[in-house]
MINU-822107 format. One record per atom (N, C-alpha, C): residue number from 1; residue in one letter; x, y, z. Coordinates in steps of 0.05 Angstrom, whole numbers, plus 5000, padded with zeros to 4 digits. Each point is the difference from the previous one (the first is absolute). Last residue first. Layout:
N
NUM A X Y Z
...
This chain:
273
273 K 4259 4623 5226
273 K 4978 5007 5017
273 K 5010 5015 5024
272 A 5050 5006 4905
272 A 4996 4983 5022
272 A 4978 5008 5018
271 Q 5021 5017 4892
271 Q 4994 5011 5025
271 Q 4994 4980 5021
270 L 5051 5015 4900
270 L 4990 4980 5017
270 L 4995 5010 5029
269 V 5005 5048 4896
269 V 5007 5002 5029
269 V 4988 4976 5015
268 C 5029 5020 4892
268 C 4978 4991 5018
268 C 5011 4998 5029
267 I 5025 5051 4896
267 I 5007 4993 5027
267 I 4974 4988 5015
266 A 5004 5043 4912
266 A 5016 4975 4998
266 A 5009 4988 5027
265 E 4956 5086 4985
265 E 4981 4978 4996
265 E 5013 4973 4998
264 P 5048 5084 5007
264 P 4991 4990 5025
264 P 4980 4976 4998
263 V 5076 5047 4936
263 V 4974 4986 4997
263 V 4992 4986 5025
262 T 5076 5055 5002
262 T 4988 5012 4977
262 T 4973 4987 4993
261 I 5074 5017 5084
261 I 4977 4983 4994
261 I 4986 5013 4976
260 R 5099 5005 5056
260 R 4985 5013 4978
260 R 4980 4981 4990
259 P 5066 5017 5094
259 P 4984 4982 4984
259 P 4985 5019 4977
258 V 5098 5025 5048
258 V 4971 5005 5002
258 V 4986 4980 4980
257 I 5102 5033 5052
257 I 4986 4982 4983
257 I 4970 5007 5003
256 S 5110 5018 5038
256 S 4976 5014 4992
256 S 4986 4983 4980
255 E 5080 4991 5084
255 E 4988 4992 4975
255 E 4978 5017 4993
254 M 5086 4976 5079
254 M 4983 5019 4986
254 M 4990 4989 4975
253 I 5057 4989 5100
253 I 4990 4983 4978
253 I 4980 5017 4988
252 V 5087 5031 5061
252 V 4972 5001 4995
252 V 4994 4981 4978
251 F 5081 5026 5085
251 F 4991 4991 4972
251 F 4971 5003 4998
250 E 5091 5028 5070
250 E 4972 5002 4993
250 E 4994 4993 4972
249 Y 5079 4976 5080
249 Y 4995 5011 4973
249 Y 4971 4998 4994
248 G 5058 5010 5099
248 G 4989 4983 4979
248 G 4999 5014 4974
247 T 5021 5040 5087
247 T 5009 4973 5004
247 T 4990 4980 4979
246 P 4985 5096 4992
246 P 5021 5000 5020
246 P 5013 4971 5004
245 L 4958 5015 4906
245 L 4990 5008 5026
245 L 5022 4997 5019
244 P 4993 5012 4884
244 P 5010 4989 5026
244 P 4984 5010 5023
243 G 4954 4987 4901
243 G 5023 5015 5013
243 G 5008 4986 5026
242 V 4941 4968 4922
242 V 4993 5025 5008
242 V 5022 5017 5012
241 F 4988 4910 4928
241 F 5014 5011 5023
241 F 4991 5030 5005
240 A 4942 4914 4955
240 A 5017 5022 4994
240 A 5012 5012 5026
239 P 4939 4910 4950
239 P 5010 5013 5024
239 P 5021 5022 4991
238 T 4910 4965 4943
238 T 5029 4997 5004
238 T 5009 5015 5024
237 M 4911 4978 4927
237 M 5007 4998 5027
237 M 5031 4995 5003
236 D 4964 5052 4915
236 D 4996 4974 5010
236 D 5011 4999 5029
235 Q 4960 5083 4944
235 Q 5023 4992 5013
235 Q 4995 4971 5011
234 G 4932 5030 4945
234 G 5018 5021 4998
234 G 5028 4992 5009
233 L 4910 4942 4962
233 L 5023 5002 5019
233 L 5018 5026 4992
232 V 4894 4954 4984
232 V 5019 5020 4990
232 V 5021 5005 5019
231 L 4928 4915 4976
231 L 5013 5017 5022
231 L 5019 5018 4986
230 S 4900 4950 4968
230 S 5029 5000 5000
230 S 5011 5016 5023
229 A 4905 4958 4942
229 A 5010 5013 5025
229 A 5031 4994 5001
228 F 4952 4984 4919
228 F 4978 5005 5017
228 F 5007 5013 5026
227 H 5061 4967 4930
227 H 4992 5027 4997
227 H 4975 5007 5016
226 R 5043 4912 4998
226 R 5016 5020 5014
226 R 4989 5028 4997
225 E 4948 4902 5003
225 E 5011 5020 4980
225 E 5011 5024 5013
224 S 4954 4926 5047
224 S 5030 5001 4999
224 S 5010 5022 4980
223 A 4906 4997 5063
223 A 5009 4992 4972
223 A 5030 5005 4997
222 L 4963 4986 5100
222 L 4999 5019 4978
222 L 5009 4987 4974
221 V 4968 4988 5113
221 V 5005 4988 4975
221 V 4999 5020 4978
220 V 5013 5003 5116
220 V 4992 5012 4974
220 V 5006 4980 4978
219 G 4979 5004 5117
219 G 5021 4999 4979
219 G 4989 5013 4973
218 G 4981 4976 5118
218 G 4993 5003 4973
218 G 5021 5000 4980
217 G 5030 5031 5097
217 G 4978 4982 4993
217 G 4993 5005 4969
216 A 5072 5044 5041
216 A 4991 4989 5027
216 A 4978 4978 4992
215 L 5087 5036 4942
215 L 4973 4998 4999
215 L 4990 4986 5026
214 T 5092 5014 4974
214 T 4988 5025 5010
214 T 4970 4999 5001
213 P 5056 4925 4966
213 P 5001 5005 5030
213 P 4988 5025 5010
212 A 4983 4934 4914
212 A 5006 5030 5003
212 A 4999 5005 5031
211 K 5013 4914 4924
211 K 4994 5007 5027
211 K 5009 5029 5003
210 V 4973 4952 4904
210 V 5022 5009 5018
210 V 4987 5006 5027
209 I 4981 4943 4900
209 I 4988 5009 5024
209 I 5021 5007 5021
208 G 4988 4986 4882
208 G 5015 4999 5026
208 G 4984 5012 5022
207 G 4973 4983 4906
207 G 5021 5020 5000
207 G 5015 5001 5026
206 T 4923 4946 4983
206 T 5022 4987 4985
206 T 5024 5021 5000
205 I 4909 4974 5053
205 I 5016 5027 5000
205 I 5028 4991 4988
204 V 4943 4929 5003
204 V 4982 5020 4994
204 V 5013 5027 4995
203 Q 5046 4922 5026
203 Q 4989 4992 4975
203 Q 4979 5022 4991
202 R 5043 5006 5085
202 R 5017 5008 4978
202 R 4990 4992 4972
201 A 4955 4975 5081
201 A 4995 5027 4993
201 A 5018 5009 4977
200 H 5011 4913 5034
200 H 4974 5002 4985
200 H 4996 5029 4991
199 E 5075 4981 5054
199 E 5004 4988 4974
199 E 4973 5003 4983
198 L 4995 5029 5088
198 L 5017 5017 4987
198 L 5005 4990 4970
197 Q 4951 4948 5063
197 Q 4984 5020 4989
197 Q 5018 5021 4983
196 T 5037 4900 5009
196 T 4995 5023 5017
196 T 4981 5019 4987
195 L 5010 4890 4988
195 L 5002 5026 4986
195 L 4994 5022 5021
194 A 4989 4897 4991
194 A 5027 5010 5008
194 A 5005 5025 4987
193 A 4900 4960 5028
193 A 5018 5004 4979
193 A 5028 5011 5009
192 E 4917 4988 5051
192 E 4998 4979 4982
192 E 5018 5001 4977
191 Q 4994 5068 5070
191 Q 5000 4974 5014
191 Q 5000 4976 4981
190 Y 5047 5097 4982
190 Y 4974 4988 4999
190 Y 5001 4973 5012
189 R 5069 5073 5036
189 R 4995 4982 4978
189 R 4971 4991 4998
188 R 5055 5095 5033
188 R 4984 4977 5009
188 R 4994 4982 4976
187 F 5045 5085 4992
187 F 5018 4977 5003
187 F 4985 4976 5011
186 L 4963 5090 4990
186 L 5000 4987 4976
186 L 5018 4973 5001
185 L 4990 5065 5071
185 L 4979 4979 5000
185 L 5002 4986 4973
184 N 5056 5074 5013
184 N 5010 4976 5014
184 N 4979 4978 5001
183 Y 4979 5085 4962
183 Y 5020 4985 4983
183 Y 5009 4975 5014
182 L 4944 5059 5048
182 L 4986 4987 4978
182 L 5018 4982 4984
181 S 5036 5054 5068
181 S 4980 4983 5013
181 S 4985 4984 4979
180 P 5059 5069 4971
180 P 5014 4975 5010
180 P 4980 4980 5012
179 A 4964 5067 4925
179 A 5011 5004 5025
179 A 5012 4974 5011
178 L 4996 5014 4896
178 L 4985 4994 5022
178 L 5013 5007 5025
177 A 4998 5014 4884
177 A 5015 5004 5024
177 A 4981 4995 5023
176 A 5006 4972 4885
176 A 4986 5008 5027
176 A 5021 5005 5021
175 T 4979 4991 4882
175 T 5018 4997 5023
175 T 4985 5009 5024
174 Y 4970 4962 4893
174 Y 4998 5016 5024
174 Y 5024 4995 5019
173 P 4978 4994 4884
173 P 5005 4986 5025
173 P 4998 5020 5024
172 G 4926 5017 4948
172 G 5024 4989 5013
172 G 5024 4999 4980
171 P 4909 5038 4985
171 P 4999 4970 5001
171 P 5026 4987 5011
170 F 4938 5094 5002
170 F 5026 4994 5003
170 F 5005 4970 5004
169 G 4915 5052 4995
169 G 5015 5002 4975
169 G 5030 4994 5001
168 A 4926 4996 5068
168 A 5008 5029 4993
168 A 5015 5002 4974
167 D 4975 4915 5035
167 D 4975 5014 4992
167 D 5006 5029 4993
166 D 5071 4948 5033
166 D 4993 4992 4973
166 D 4975 5013 4991
165 L 5027 5017 5086
165 L 5018 5012 4981
165 L 4995 4993 4972
164 A 4953 4956 5070
164 A 4992 5028 4999
164 A 5016 5015 4981
163 S 5022 4912 5013
163 S 4975 5002 4984
163 S 4991 5028 5000
162 C 5073 4979 5053
162 C 5006 4998 4971
162 C 4977 5002 4984
161 A 4986 5000 5091
161 A 5015 5023 4993
161 A 5008 5000 4970
160 K 4961 4922 5037
160 K 4980 5022 5000
160 K 5013 5027 4990
159 I 5054 4926 5017
159 I 4988 4997 4975
159 I 4978 5022 4996
158 L 5046 4997 5079
158 L 5018 5008 4981
158 L 4986 4997 4973
157 D 4956 4967 5075
157 D 5000 5030 5000
157 D 5017 5010 4978
156 D 4997 4908 5011
156 D 4973 5008 4991
156 D 5001 5031 4999
155 V 5075 4958 5036
155 V 5000 4999 4970
155 V 4973 5009 4991
154 P 5009 4998 5093
154 P 5018 5018 4988
154 P 4999 4999 4969
153 Q 4948 4937 5051
153 Q 4990 5028 4997
153 Q 5019 5018 4989
152 G 5020 4907 5017
152 G 4986 5007 4976
152 G 4991 5027 4998
151 L 5011 4960 5095
151 L 5015 4991 4978
151 L 4982 5005 4973
150 Q 4994 5057 5091
150 Q 4986 4979 4986
150 Q 5016 4993 4975
149 W 5026 5073 5051
149 W 5007 4975 5014
149 W 4986 4976 4989
148 W 4986 5089 4970
148 W 5023 4987 4986
148 W 5009 4976 5018
147 D 4905 5055 4987
147 D 5015 4989 5021
147 D 5024 4983 4989
146 G 4960 5078 4936
146 G 4986 4980 5019
146 G 5021 4992 5021
145 L 4998 5094 4940
145 L 5011 4975 5006
145 L 4984 4983 5019
144 Q 4976 5081 4924
144 Q 4997 4994 5029
144 Q 5011 4971 5006
143 V 5021 5069 4915
143 V 4989 4976 5007
143 V 5002 4996 5031
142 K 5003 5083 4914
142 K 5007 4990 5028
142 K 4985 4973 5003
141 S 5043 5075 4918
141 S 4981 4982 5011
141 S 5006 4990 5027
140 A 5030 5099 4966
140 A 5009 4972 5001
140 A 4973 4981 5006
139 R 5011 5100 4998
139 R 4985 4986 4977
139 R 5008 4973 4998
138 P 5035 5065 5067
138 P 4973 4995 5004
138 P 4986 4982 4977
137 T 5099 4995 5050
137 T 4990 5014 4974
137 T 4969 4993 4998
136 T 5060 4965 5070
136 T 4983 5023 5006
136 T 4990 5015 4974
135 L 5061 4922 5008
135 L 4978 4991 5015
135 L 4980 5024 5003
134 L 5082 5011 4953
134 L 4985 4977 4988
134 L 4976 4993 5014
133 G 5030 5101 5010
133 G 5014 4974 5003
133 G 4984 4978 4987
132 E 5007 5114 4989
132 E 4984 4976 5001
132 E 5017 4977 5003
131 I 5016 5108 5026
131 I 5011 4977 4986
131 I 4982 4976 5004
130 R 4999 5095 5036
130 R 4982 4992 4978
130 R 5012 4979 4982
129 L 5034 5039 5086
129 L 5014 5006 4974
129 L 4983 4992 4975
128 D 4966 4985 5088
128 D 5011 5028 5002
128 D 5014 5009 4972
127 A 4969 4908 5014
127 A 4978 5021 4994
127 A 5010 5027 5001
126 N 5049 4908 4973
126 N 5002 5019 5019
126 N 4979 5022 4995
125 G 5019 4887 4977
125 G 5003 5026 4990
125 G 5003 5022 5022
124 N 4996 4897 5001
124 N 4979 5019 5013
124 N 4999 5027 4990
123 F 5062 4932 4964
123 F 4975 4986 5005
123 F 4977 5019 5009
122 I 5088 5032 4984
122 I 4991 4987 4976
122 I 4973 4988 5005
121 L 5043 5042 5072
121 L 4993 5020 4979
121 L 4988 4987 4975
120 S 5034 4945 5068
120 S 4976 5014 5010
120 S 4990 5021 4979
119 D 5082 4957 4986
119 D 4978 4984 4993
119 D 4974 5011 5010
118 E 5077 5047 5021
118 E 4999 4998 4971
118 E 4975 4983 4994
117 L 5025 5004 5088
117 L 4988 5026 4991
117 L 4995 5000 4971
116 R 5045 4928 5035
116 R 4973 4998 5009
116 R 4986 5026 4993
115 S 5092 4993 4984
115 S 4985 4982 4981
115 S 4970 5000 5008
114 C 5060 5051 5054
114 C 4996 5012 4974
114 C 4983 4983 4982
113 A 5025 4964 5084
113 A 4980 5023 5004
113 A 4995 5013 4973
112 I 5066 4933 5001
112 I 4972 4987 5004
112 I 4979 5023 5003
111 A 5091 5025 4996
111 A 4992 4990 4974
111 A 4971 4989 5001
110 A 5042 5027 5080
110 A 4992 5023 4985
110 A 4990 4992 4971
109 K 5034 4934 5058
109 K 4973 5010 5010
109 K 4992 5023 4984
108 A 5084 4966 4980
108 A 4980 4980 4993
108 A 4972 5010 5008
107 P 5077 5052 5027
107 P 4992 5002 4971
107 P 4979 4980 4991
106 A 5028 4991 5091
106 A 4989 5027 4995
106 A 4992 5004 4970
105 D 5049 4922 5032
105 D 4971 4999 5007
105 D 4988 5027 4993
104 L 5092 4963 4992
104 L 4985 5013 4978
104 L 4970 5001 5004
103 D 5106 4986 5047
103 D 4972 4998 5007
103 D 4984 5017 4979
102 L 5095 4952 4981
102 L 4986 5026 5005
102 L 4972 4994 5006
101 L 5096 4937 5010
101 L 4973 5003 4989
101 L 4988 5027 5010
100 S 5107 4990 4990
100 S 4978 4993 5016
100 S 4972 5004 4986
99 G 5097 5017 4973
99 G 4982 4982 4985
99 G 4977 4990 5017
98 R 5070 5065 5019
98 R 5005 4974 5010
98 R 4982 4977 4987
97 E 5004 5097 4977
97 E 5027 4994 5008
97 E 5004 4972 5007
96 E 4915 5035 4971
96 E 5019 5009 4981
96 E 5028 4988 5007
95 A 4924 4988 5057
95 A 4996 4986 4977
95 A 5022 5005 4979
94 A 5003 5048 5079
94 A 5005 4972 5007
94 A 4997 4983 4974
93 A 4976 5092 4995
93 A 5029 4996 5003
93 A 5008 4970 5005
92 V 4908 5023 5003
92 V 5009 5002 4971
92 V 5031 4995 5000
91 E 4961 5005 5084
91 E 4991 4975 4986
91 E 5010 5001 4971
90 R 5015 5077 5051
90 R 5017 4978 5011
90 R 4992 4974 4986
89 I 4947 5077 4981
89 I 5027 5003 4990
89 I 5019 4975 5006
88 A 4891 4992 4991
88 A 5019 5009 5022
88 A 5028 5001 4985
87 L 4905 5013 4947
87 L 5018 4979 5008
87 L 5022 5011 5019
86 T 4891 5028 4966
86 T 5028 5007 5008
86 T 5016 4974 5005
85 F 4903 5036 4941
85 F 5013 4983 5021
85 F 5029 5009 5005
84 G 4895 5032 4945
84 G 5028 5002 5008
84 G 5010 4979 5020
83 S 4924 5012 4916
83 S 5001 4992 5028
83 S 5031 5001 5007
82 Y 4919 5028 4916
82 Y 5027 4999 5010
82 Y 4999 4991 5030
81 I 4944 5027 4899
81 I 4999 4983 5023
81 I 5027 4996 5012
80 L 4942 5072 4931
80 L 5025 4990 5008
80 L 4996 4984 5027
79 P 4925 5018 4915
79 P 5010 5004 5028
79 P 5028 4990 5005
78 I 4947 5041 4914
78 I 5014 4976 5005
78 I 5012 5003 5028
77 P 4907 5047 4954
77 P 5028 5002 5011
77 P 5011 4973 5003
76 T 4928 5031 4925
76 T 5002 4984 5023
76 T 5029 5003 5012
75 I 4927 5056 4927
75 I 5029 4995 5008
75 I 4996 4984 5028
74 E 4946 5034 4901
74 E 4997 4988 5029
74 E 5027 4991 5008
73 P 4994 5080 4927
73 P 5002 4970 5004
73 P 4994 4994 5030
72 A 4950 5082 4947
72 A 5026 4994 5014
72 A 5003 4970 5005
71 T 4938 5086 4944
71 T 5005 4972 5008
71 T 5025 4999 5014
70 M 4920 5080 4966
70 M 5025 4992 5013
70 M 5002 4970 5004
69 L 4950 5081 4932
69 L 4997 4980 5019
69 L 5026 4992 5013
68 A 4947 5086 4941
68 A 5024 4986 5009
68 A 4995 4982 5021
67 R 4946 5055 4915
67 R 4999 4988 5026
67 R 5025 4985 5007
66 A 4957 5084 4927
66 A 5021 4981 5008
66 A 4993 4988 5030
65 D 4952 5072 4950
65 D 4991 4973 4992
65 D 5020 4978 5010
64 G 5007 5084 5055
64 G 4987 5001 4974
64 G 4989 4973 4994
63 F 5052 4985 5072
63 F 5006 5027 4991
63 F 4990 5001 4971
62 M 5000 4933 5098
62 M 4990 5007 4974
62 M 5010 5027 4993
61 A 5028 4909 5069
61 A 4998 5028 4995
61 A 4988 5006 4971
60 E 5014 4913 5081
60 E 4998 5010 4974
60 E 4997 5030 5000
59 A 5011 4900 5064
59 A 5008 5029 4997
59 A 4997 5008 4971
58 A 5005 4909 5054
58 A 4975 5016 5002
58 A 5008 5029 5000
57 V 5056 4920 4952
57 V 4998 5014 5024
57 V 4976 5017 4999
56 E 5035 4907 4944
56 E 4988 5027 5000
56 E 4996 5010 5028
55 K 5076 4928 4973
55 K 4974 5001 5010
55 K 4990 5029 5000
54 E 5084 4929 4958
54 E 4989 5026 5004
54 E 4971 4999 5009
53 K 5066 4917 5021
53 K 4989 5011 4978
53 K 4988 5029 5009
52 H 5075 4967 5062
52 H 4982 4985 4985
52 H 4988 5017 4978
51 D 5096 4996 5066
51 D 4981 5015 4986
51 D 4979 4981 4987
50 L 5066 5002 5091
50 L 4991 4981 4976
50 L 4978 5015 4987
49 M 5087 5035 5068
49 M 4971 4998 4993
49 M 4996 4981 4977
48 R 5086 5016 5042
48 R 4982 5004 5023
48 R 4971 4999 4992
47 T 5111 4980 4973
47 T 4972 4996 4988
47 T 4980 4999 5023
46 G 5096 5007 5014
46 G 4987 5025 4995
46 G 4972 4999 4987
45 L 5059 4923 5019
45 L 4989 5011 5024
45 L 4986 5027 4996
44 G 5007 4926 4921
44 G 5016 5017 5013
44 G 4987 5012 5026
43 F 4968 4929 4937
43 F 5002 5025 4984
43 F 5017 5021 5015
42 P 4989 4884 4999
42 P 5000 5024 5016
42 P 5005 5026 4981
41 G 4935 4940 4964
41 G 5021 5016 5015
41 G 5023 4982 5007
40 Y 4899 4964 4994
40 Y 5013 5018 4981
40 Y 5020 5018 5014
39 I 4949 4897 5017
39 I 5014 5025 5010
39 I 5011 5017 4979
38 E 4914 4923 5017
38 E 5024 5008 4984
38 E 5012 5024 5011
37 L 4944 4932 5064
37 L 4997 5021 4981
37 L 5027 5006 4985
36 L 4988 4931 5071
36 L 4974 5002 4984
36 L 5001 5017 4977
35 R 5072 4993 5063
35 R 4996 4973 4989
35 R 4976 4997 4984
34 R 5021 5079 5050
34 R 5017 4998 4978
34 R 5000 4974 4986
33 G 4947 5015 5079
33 G 4991 5015 4977
33 G 5017 4998 4976
32 A 5025 4960 5085
32 A 4981 4985 4985
32 A 4990 5015 4975
31 L 5084 5001 5082
31 L 4987 5012 4977
31 L 4982 4982 4984
30 Q 5056 4973 5078
30 Q 4976 5013 5007
30 Q 4985 5012 4973
29 M 5085 4950 4998
29 M 4982 4983 5015
29 M 4973 5014 5003
28 K 5073 5048 4963
28 K 4988 4980 4980
28 K 4980 4982 5014
27 A 5048 5063 5054
27 A 4980 5013 4983
27 A 4988 4980 4980
26 P 5070 4969 5057
26 P 4972 5004 5015
26 P 4981 5014 4981
25 G 5085 4989 4960
25 G 4990 4975 5009
25 G 4972 5002 5014
24 I 5055 5079 4975
24 I 4986 4985 4978
24 I 4985 4975 5008
23 V 5052 5051 5065
23 V 4978 5015 4988
23 V 4984 4984 4981
22 A 5082 4968 5036
22 A 4980 5001 5022
22 A 4974 5013 4992
21 E 5073 4997 4940
21 E 4988 4973 5004
21 E 4979 5001 5021
20 E 5050 5078 4987
20 E 4981 4995 4980
20 E 4987 4974 5000
19 I 5068 5018 5062
19 I 4975 5017 5007
19 I 4980 4996 4977
18 M 5083 4958 4989
18 M 4985 4988 5023
18 M 4974 5016 5006
17 S 5060 5032 4936
17 S 4988 4978 4990
17 S 4983 4986 5021
16 W 5054 5073 5025
16 W 4976 5009 4983
16 W 4985 4976 4988
15 V 5080 4983 5048
15 V 4977 5007 5017
15 V 4977 5010 4986
14 R 5075 4978 4948
14 R 4991 4979 5013
14 R 4976 5004 5019
13 D 5048 5070 4955
13 D 4979 4987 4983
13 D 4991 4976 5012
12 S 5034 5073 5070
12 S 5011 4985 4977
12 S 4978 4989 4983
11 I 4998 5092 5061
11 I 4998 4972 5004
11 I 5008 4986 4972
10 P 4979 5098 5029
10 P 5026 4992 5006
10 P 5000 4969 5007
9 A 4935 5064 4933
9 A 4999 4984 5026
9 A 5028 4989 5004
8 D 4974 5048 4920
8 D 5006 5018 5023
8 D 5002 4985 5026
7 E 4976 4958 4915
7 E 5030 5005 5003
7 E 5005 5017 5022
6 R 4911 4977 4973
6 R 5011 4984 5017
6 R 5032 5004 5004
5 P 4924 5076 4975
5 P 5019 4980 4988
5 P 5013 4983 5023
4 L 4913 5062 4981
4 L 5012 4991 5025
4 L 5020 4977 4994
3 Y 4964 5045 4929
3 Y 4995 5022 5020
3 Y 5008 4991 5028
2 R 5004 4941 4921
2 R 5019 5021 4997
2 R 4997 5023 5022
1 M 4986 4891 5002
1 M 4981 5024 5001
1 M 5017 5025 4999
């Protein structure tokens, strides 16, 4: 990152690699939205807005026979997501001088916090910023879930969601994201067949089913065509050096990203009771 360059940090490439591994590994375990949607970018940290098509503004003026109207592009902000952490000077020195293990609990937790905030934005949007999420876009179809403790109910509900999308004109293939409590139930086996519900569900949701740790309940099924919904990435998630402290070094994990939903009718929300 040019604006917070890693070269300014008084640490070796080996320690930087350890920090990056501590960020990337936990982030991959958490992030679900990126496994569902096509990513465009990164376009750079300075990319702060996403422009849409021109929209007529409620403003006009007359002069004689001439009438003037006004249009402007609809604009969506690209939020900046970040989380800071520190490493103790003596621990870094021990890792550099003696090859000691470096306690990387702080960057791992910061990466998880950023990942959960990213997925919260993707799935739930943000009302203050007028950003729609996969679960909150108003024109999406909706299916009320039954009792997933009943064998067969999960696949029945997923078929209902696919049928709703099919009726809306989106024949698939489909992908899905589920809250952990629902995803884990798919590992239960049918009593009369050596088949898990997850294996059965994958015959219906052929584009893939992912676990979304940020979801407390429910989930979403969507048509896999990348133009229906995507992610716009300004700055990809990365650790950067901020500066020295009296007894440590200050770092930040930073990213900028926003969901772009162009065809909300291609989404079906799974609503938990």
